[in-house]
C-alpha positions as CSV (number, residue, x, y, z in Angstrom):
1,M,-20.9,0.2,10.1
2,R,-20.6,-1.1,6.6
3,K,-22.5,0.7,3.8
4,L,-25.6,-1.3,2.6
5,T,-27.0,-1.2,-0.8
6,A,-30.4,-3.0,0.2
7,L,-32.3,-4.1,3.0
8,T,-33.2,-7.3,1.8
9,L,-31.5,-10.3,3.8
10,L,-30.4,-13.6,1.8
11,T,-31.0,-16.7,3.5
12,L,-27.7,-18.4,4.1
13,A,-27.6,-22.0,3.1
14,F,-26.0,-24.0,5.8
15,T,-25.3,-27.8,5.8
16,S,-26.7,-29.9,8.5
17,V,-24.6,-30.1,12.0
18,L,-21.9,-32.9,11.3
19,A,-20.1,-34.5,14.0
20,L,-16.7,-33.6,13.1
21,S,-13.5,-32.9,15.1
22,P,-11.1,-30.3,13.8
23,A,-8.3,-32.7,13.7
24,S,-10.2,-34.7,11.1
25,L,-10.4,-32.3,8.6
26,A,-7.6,-31.7,5.8
27,D,-7.2,-28.9,3.7
28,E,-5.9,-29.6,-0.3
29,S,-2.5,-29.7,0.8
30,G,-3.1,-32.4,3.1
31,A,-2.0,-30.5,6.2
32,G,-5.2,-30.6,8.5
33,P,-5.9,-28.9,11.6
34,G,-3.8,-29.7,14.4
35,K,-0.5,-29.5,12.6
36,E,1.2,-26.1,13.2
37,K,1.2,-23.7,10.4
38,E,2.7,-20.5,9.5
39,W,-0.6,-18.6,9.8
40,T,-3.9,-18.8,11.4
41,L,-6.5,-16.3,10.1
42,L,-9.6,-16.2,12.7
43,V,-12.6,-14.3,11.2
44,Y,-15.2,-13.5,13.9
45,L,-18.0,-12.9,11.2
46,N,-20.9,-11.4,12.9
47,G,-24.2,-11.5,10.5
48,N,-26.4,-11.0,13.3
49,N,-27.8,-7.6,11.7
50,N,-28.5,-6.2,8.3
51,L,-25.2,-7.2,6.9
52,D,-26.3,-11.1,7.0
53,R,-26.1,-11.6,3.2
54,F,-22.8,-10.2,3.0
55,G,-21.4,-13.1,5.3
56,K,-22.0,-15.8,2.8
57,M,-20.6,-13.8,0.1
58,N,-17.5,-13.3,1.8
59,V,-17.1,-16.9,3.0
60,L,-17.6,-18.0,-0.7
61,Q,-14.8,-15.6,-1.6
62,M,-12.6,-17.6,0.8
63,E,-13.5,-20.7,-0.6
64,K,-12.0,-19.6,-3.9
65,V,-8.8,-20.2,-2.3
66,G,-9.3,-22.3,1.0
67,S,-6.8,-23.1,3.6
68,T,-3.3,-23.8,2.6
69,A,-0.2,-25.8,3.5
70,D,0.8,-22.3,5.4
71,I,-2.7,-20.5,6.0
72,N,-5.5,-21.9,8.2
73,V,-8.7,-20.0,7.2
74,V,-11.3,-20.5,10.5
75,V,-14.4,-18.5,11.0
76,Q,-17.1,-18.3,13.5
77,W,-20.1,-17.5,11.4
78,A,-23.4,-15.8,12.8
79,S,-26.4,-15.5,10.8
80,I,-29.6,-13.6,11.9
81,S,-31.4,-15.5,9.1
82,A,-30.1,-19.1,10.0
83,G,-30.9,-18.3,13.7
84,G,-27.5,-19.6,14.9
85,V,-23.7,-19.4,15.1
86,K,-21.4,-22.3,13.5
87,R,-17.6,-22.5,13.3
88,Y,-16.0,-23.4,10.0
89,F,-12.5,-24.7,8.7
90,I,-12.5,-23.1,5.2
91,T,-11.5,-25.4,2.6
92,K,-11.3,-24.7,-1.3
93,G,-14.6,-25.1,-2.9
94,S,-15.8,-25.1,-6.7
95,N,-19.5,-24.2,-6.3
96,P,-19.7,-20.4,-6.6
97,N,-23.0,-20.4,-4.8
98,T,-23.0,-23.1,-1.9
99,V,-20.5,-23.2,1.0
100,A,-18.9,-26.6,0.8
101,S,-16.7,-26.1,4.0
102,P,-18.6,-28.5,6.6
103,P,-19.1,-26.8,10.1
104,V,-16.9,-28.0,12.7
105,Q,-19.3,-26.8,15.6
106,D,-22.6,-25.7,16.1
107,L,-22.8,-23.2,18.9
108,G,-26.4,-22.5,18.3
109,K,-27.6,-18.9,19.5
110,V,-24.4,-16.7,20.7
111,D,-24.2,-13.1,21.7
112,M,-21.6,-11.6,19.1
113,G,-21.9,-8.3,20.9
114,D,-20.3,-10.0,23.7
115,Y,-16.3,-9.7,23.8
116,K,-15.9,-12.7,25.8
117,N,-17.7,-14.6,23.0
118,L,-14.7,-13.2,20.6
119,V,-12.0,-14.4,23.3
120,S,-13.5,-17.9,23.5
121,F,-13.5,-18.0,19.8
122,I,-9.9,-17.0,19.6
123,E,-9.0,-19.5,22.6
124,W,-10.6,-22.2,20.5
125,G,-8.9,-21.3,17.5
126,V,-5.5,-21.3,18.8
127,K,-6.0,-24.6,20.5
128,N,-7.4,-26.5,17.5
129,F,-5.5,-24.5,14.8
130,P,-2.1,-23.8,15.8
131,A,0.3,-21.4,14.1
132,K,3.3,-19.3,14.5
133,H,1.3,-16.3,13.6
134,Y,-2.3,-15.2,14.3
135,F,-4.3,-12.5,12.3
136,V,-7.7,-11.9,14.1
137,D,-10.4,-10.1,12.1
138,V,-13.5,-8.9,13.5
139,W,-16.3,-8.5,10.8
140,D,-19.3,-6.2,11.1
141,H,-20.5,-2.9,11.7
142,G,-18.2,-0.6,13.2
143,S,-18.3,2.9,14.4
144,G,-15.1,4.2,15.2
145,W,-14.0,4.6,19.0
146,H,-17.3,5.9,20.4
147,A,-20.9,5.1,20.1
148,A,-23.2,6.1,17.2
149,L,-25.5,8.9,17.8
150,A,-28.3,6.5,16.1
151,R,-28.2,3.4,14.3
152,L,-27.3,3.5,11.1
153,K,-28.4,1.8,8.1
154,M,-27.9,2.3,4.4
155,L,-30.8,2.2,2.1
156,G,-30.0,2.7,-1.6
157,G,-26.9,4.8,-1.0
158,R,-28.2,7.0,1.7
159,I,-28.0,7.0,5.3
160,D,-31.1,6.4,7.6
161,F,-30.9,7.2,11.2
162,T,-33.1,5.2,13.1
163,P,-33.6,6.9,16.7
164,G,-33.3,5.2,19.9
165,F,-30.2,2.6,18.9
166,S,-26.8,3.4,20.2
167,P,-24.4,0.7,19.6
168,F,-20.9,1.1,20.6
169,D,-17.8,0.8,18.4
170,I,-18.0,-2.8,17.0
171,S,-19.5,-6.0,16.2
172,W,-23.2,-5.1,16.7
173,D,-25.8,-7.9,17.6
174,D,-29.3,-7.5,17.0
175,N,-30.6,-10.2,18.7
176,T,-29.3,-8.9,22.0
177,G,-28.7,-5.1,21.3
178,H,-25.1,-5.6,22.6
179,S,-21.8,-4.7,20.9
180,I,-17.9,-4.6,21.6
181,S,-16.9,-1.0,23.0
182,T,-13.1,0.1,22.7
183,L,-12.2,-0.9,25.9
184,Q,-13.4,-4.2,25.5
185,L,-11.9,-5.0,22.3
186,G,-8.6,-4.1,24.0
187,Q,-9.3,-6.4,26.8
188,A,-10.0,-8.9,24.2
189,M,-6.7,-8.7,22.5
190,E,-5.0,-8.8,25.9
191,E,-6.6,-12.1,26.6
192,A,-5.7,-13.3,23.1
193,K,-2.0,-12.1,23.7
194,R,-1.9,-14.6,26.9
195,T,-3.7,-17.2,25.1
196,M,-1.2,-17.2,22.1
197,G,1.7,-16.4,24.6
198,H,2.8,-13.5,22.5
199,K,1.3,-10.5,20.9
200,V,-1.6,-10.8,18.1
201,D,0.5,-10.6,15.1
202,L,-2.2,-8.7,13.2
203,Y,-5.8,-7.4,14.0
204,G,-8.0,-6.2,11.5
205,S,-11.5,-4.6,11.6
206,D,-13.7,-5.6,8.5
207,A,-15.9,-2.8,9.7
208,C,-16.4,1.0,9.3
209,L,-14.5,3.8,10.6
210,M,-11.8,1.5,12.9
211,A,-8.5,3.1,11.6
212,M,-8.0,5.5,14.4
213,A,-5.6,6.3,16.6
214,E,-7.7,6.0,19.6
215,V,-8.8,2.4,18.7
216,A,-5.4,1.4,17.9
217,N,-3.8,2.5,21.0
218,Q,-6.2,0.5,23.0
219,M,-4.7,-2.6,22.0
220,S,-1.2,-1.8,21.3
221,D,0.3,-3.6,24.4
222,S,-1.1,-6.6,22.9
223,V,-1.1,-6.5,19.1
224,S,2.0,-5.9,16.6
225,V,0.2,-4.8,13.6
226,Y,-3.3,-3.2,12.8
227,S,-5.3,-2.6,9.9
228,G,-8.5,-0.7,9.3
229,S,-10.5,1.8,7.2
230,Q,-10.7,5.5,8.2
231,E,-14.1,5.7,6.3
232,V,-17.2,3.5,6.2
233,E,-16.7,0.2,4.2
234,P,-19.1,-0.6,1.3
235,G,-21.4,-3.7,2.3
236,A,-19.1,-6.0,0.4
237,G,-16.2,-5.6,2.8
238,W,-12.7,-7.1,2.1
239,P,-12.4,-8.8,-1.0
240,Y,-11.4,-12.3,0.7
241,D,-10.8,-14.2,-2.6
242,T,-7.9,-11.7,-4.2
243,F,-6.6,-11.2,-0.7
244,L,-6.3,-14.6,0.0
245,A,-4.7,-15.6,-3.3
246,R,-2.2,-12.8,-2.9
247,W,-1.3,-13.8,0.6
248,A,-1.1,-17.8,-0.3
249,K,1.8,-16.9,-2.9
250,N,3.7,-15.8,0.1
251,G,2.4,-17.9,3.0
252,K,5.6,-17.1,5.2
253,A,4.6,-13.1,4.8
254,S,5.3,-11.1,7.9
255,P,2.5,-9.4,9.6
256,K,3.3,-5.9,8.0
257,E,3.6,-7.7,4.4
258,V,-0.1,-9.4,5.2
259,G,-1.4,-6.0,6.5
260,T,0.0,-4.4,3.1
261,Y,-1.3,-6.9,0.8
262,L,-4.8,-6.2,2.6
263,T,-4.6,-2.4,2.1
264,E,-3.6,-2.9,-1.5
265,E,-6.1,-5.4,-2.4
266,Y,-8.9,-4.0,-0.6
267,T,-8.5,-0.5,-2.2
268,A,-7.6,-2.1,-5.6
269,S,-11.1,-4.0,-5.4
270,Y,-13.0,-0.7,-5.3
271,M,-11.3,1.0,-8.0
272,G,-12.6,-1.2,-10.6
273,G,-11.7,-4.5,-9.2
274,V,-14.0,-7.3,-8.0
275,N,-16.0,-5.0,-5.9
276,G,-16.7,-2.1,-8.5
277,H,-16.1,1.2,-8.0
278,S,-16.8,3.1,-4.4
279,N,-14.7,5.7,-2.6
280,V,-12.8,4.0,0.0
281,T,-9.6,4.4,2.4
282,F,-7.4,1.5,4.1
283,S,-4.4,1.5,6.3
284,T,-2.0,-0.6,8.3
285,Y,0.0,0.6,11.4
286,D,2.9,-0.8,13.2
287,L,1.8,-0.6,16.8
288,T,5.3,-1.1,18.1
289,K,5.6,3.0,17.1
290,M,2.5,3.8,18.9
291,E,4.4,5.5,21.8
292,M,6.4,7.7,19.3
293,L,2.8,8.8,17.8
294,N,1.7,9.4,21.2
295,A,4.6,11.8,22.5
296,S,4.4,14.0,19.3
297,V,0.7,14.1,19.8
298,R,1.1,15.0,23.2
299,K,3.5,17.9,22.7
300,L,1.1,19.2,19.9
301,G,-1.7,19.3,22.3
302,S,0.3,21.0,24.7
303,E,1.1,23.7,22.4
304,L,-2.4,24.2,21.2
305,A,-3.6,24.5,24.8
306,T,-1.2,27.4,25.4
307,L,-2.1,29.4,22.5
308,P,-3.3,32.9,22.9
309,T,-7.2,33.2,22.5
310,G,-6.9,35.1,19.2
311,S,-5.2,32.2,17.6
312,M,-8.0,29.6,18.5
313,S,-10.2,30.8,16.1
314,K,-7.7,29.9,13.4
315,V,-7.3,26.5,15.0
316,M,-11.1,26.1,14.6
317,D,-11.0,26.9,11.3
318,V,-8.4,24.2,10.3
319,I,-10.5,21.7,12.4
320,N,-13.6,22.6,10.3
321,G,-11.9,22.4,7.0
322,V,-9.8,18.9,7.6
323,Q,-10.6,15.7,5.9
324,N,-13.3,14.2,8.1
325,F,-15.3,10.9,7.3
326,T,-19.0,9.7,7.9
327,F,-18.6,11.1,11.5
328,G,-17.8,14.5,11.3
329,D,-15.7,14.5,14.6
330,Y,-13.3,11.8,13.2
331,G,-10.8,14.0,11.2
332,D,-7.5,12.8,9.5
333,L,-4.3,13.5,11.5
334,G,-2.0,14.3,8.8
335,D,-4.7,16.6,7.1
336,F,-4.9,18.5,10.5
337,I,-1.0,19.0,10.9
338,K,-0.8,20.3,7.3
339,G,-3.7,22.5,7.9
340,L,-2.1,24.1,10.9
341,E,1.4,24.3,9.1
342,T,-0.3,26.0,6.2
343,A,-2.5,28.5,8.4
344,A,0.8,30.0,9.9
345,I,-0.8,30.3,13.3
346,T,0.7,33.0,16.0
347,G,2.2,30.8,19.2
348,L,2.7,27.7,16.8
349,E,6.0,28.7,15.3
350,R,7.8,26.0,17.4
351,A,5.3,23.4,17.3
352,P,6.5,19.7,16.7
353,F,5.3,19.3,13.2
354,G,8.4,17.5,12.0
355,E,8.3,15.3,14.8
356,I,4.7,14.4,14.4
357,K,5.3,13.8,10.7
358,E,8.0,11.4,11.3
359,A,6.1,9.5,13.9
360,M,3.2,9.2,11.4
361,N,5.7,8.0,8.9
362,Q,7.0,5.2,10.9
363,F,3.7,4.1,12.6
364,V,1.6,3.9,9.0
365,V,2.8,0.8,7.2
366,S,0.9,1.2,4.5
367,N,-2.1,3.7,3.3
368,K,-4.3,3.5,0.0
369,V,-7.2,5.6,-0.9
370,T,-9.5,6.1,-3.7
371,P,-9.7,9.7,-5.4
372,G,-12.2,10.9,-3.4
373,F,-10.2,10.7,-0.2
374,S,-7.1,12.1,-1.5
375,K,-6.4,14.1,1.7
376,A,-6.5,10.8,3.9
377,T,-3.2,10.1,5.2
378,G,-4.3,6.8,6.9
379,I,-4.9,8.0,10.5
380,S,-8.1,9.5,12.2
381,I,-8.1,11.2,15.4
382,W,-11.0,12.7,17.2
383,L,-11.7,16.3,16.3
384,P,-15.1,17.6,17.3
385,S,-15.9,21.0,16.0
386,S,-18.3,21.8,18.7
387,K,-18.8,22.0,22.5
388,G,-21.8,19.8,22.5
389,T,-20.1,16.9,20.7
390,Y,-17.0,17.4,22.9
391,N,-19.2,17.2,26.0
392,Q,-21.4,14.2,24.7
393,Y,-18.2,12.1,24.5
394,S,-15.7,13.6,26.9
395,G,-16.2,11.5,29.5
396,S,-15.8,8.1,27.7
397,Y,-12.9,9.7,26.0
398,E,-10.9,9.9,29.1
399,T,-11.2,6.3,29.7
400,L,-9.4,5.7,26.7
401,K,-5.7,4.9,26.6
402,F,-4.9,7.5,23.9
403,H,-6.1,10.1,26.0
404,Q,-4.5,8.9,29.1
405,N,-1.1,8.8,27.1
406,T,-1.7,12.2,25.1
407,H,-4.1,14.3,27.1
408,W,-5.6,15.1,23.7
409,G,-9.1,15.5,25.2
410,D,-7.8,18.1,27.8
411,A,-6.2,20.4,24.3
412,L,-9.7,19.9,22.8
413,K,-11.3,21.1,25.9
414,V,-9.2,24.2,25.6
415,I,-9.7,24.8,22.1
416,L,-13.4,24.5,22.2
417,N,-13.9,27.0,24.8
């Protein structure tokens, strides 16, 4: 879920379909597709919904820099107004209003809410735009690890809940009513790893609420570095122009460096930068440190589950006061730990607070927030404050790797009883 400021969709201007093979294209450096570069950025841009108009805006931003001698920029672009899906090799353009990059393929109608089509795009991108490193970017609405209670639309700065539509997680396709669940996203990255012959170097969600331990853990065996936002993203999403311009200066940057560039450029863009002023969050994770984080959460959960009854109310007070986000059951892990320490709860004197803070320090590569989220430390975790919310999602939660690795859902069940 991204935040929209208007409902009006802007018709996207597509060029006519050209019979081009990827190998026939060349970027401004003269290094065309088919030749191995340092990086390939694969953007799965799902505009089959009310974010459509921002798709063209972001592609035009990409064209301000275009592909370089070190970086391929490749997009599968779906537009609900144009009625189809095309694939592009992004080259530098000079017209701020018209997309200059010719389409490489016209796929017709594609269900962008089917994870198999994400896998297909990655396979095609790896074959035609080989690189040492790959950055997979899923662009669209997102809702963290669980389903939205209702379809969220932003109308003039407010949230309008439309009953009866419950998309899951990320990449909502209005044409089909489908979306990609957390489990499917993890499966897609597993298949991407096999295609690439190594872990996906960097995965990022240009979507709302996806910087969660639960989502990151689902792909931790297949992805090295992960980037996303704890809070909703404004409709403009990532500032592709300033991000790519910075990245282009160091085309051989490591995955952690690229993730840090994105973290910093995204947040700066909403602090008076190219995207104006909005309260935002963004962070990048080192998924090789996932097990350390899991182990510390597992220990904390065990401590919480054995607290005396009289201490549980204080734990609930901490949960109710924690930094949360648009979905109130998504809480900031670091702020939760700080609250538990401050509360001096009987029975938690020996809790592994130091261990979990050290795990977080190693796990979070970079974290930037605007002043409105000053307590956010970069990692969201499921922290429901009512039995009703817990009961609604607990069955799904138990299918996640994060729960299986930490038994966090079991601890929540005890706390909420």
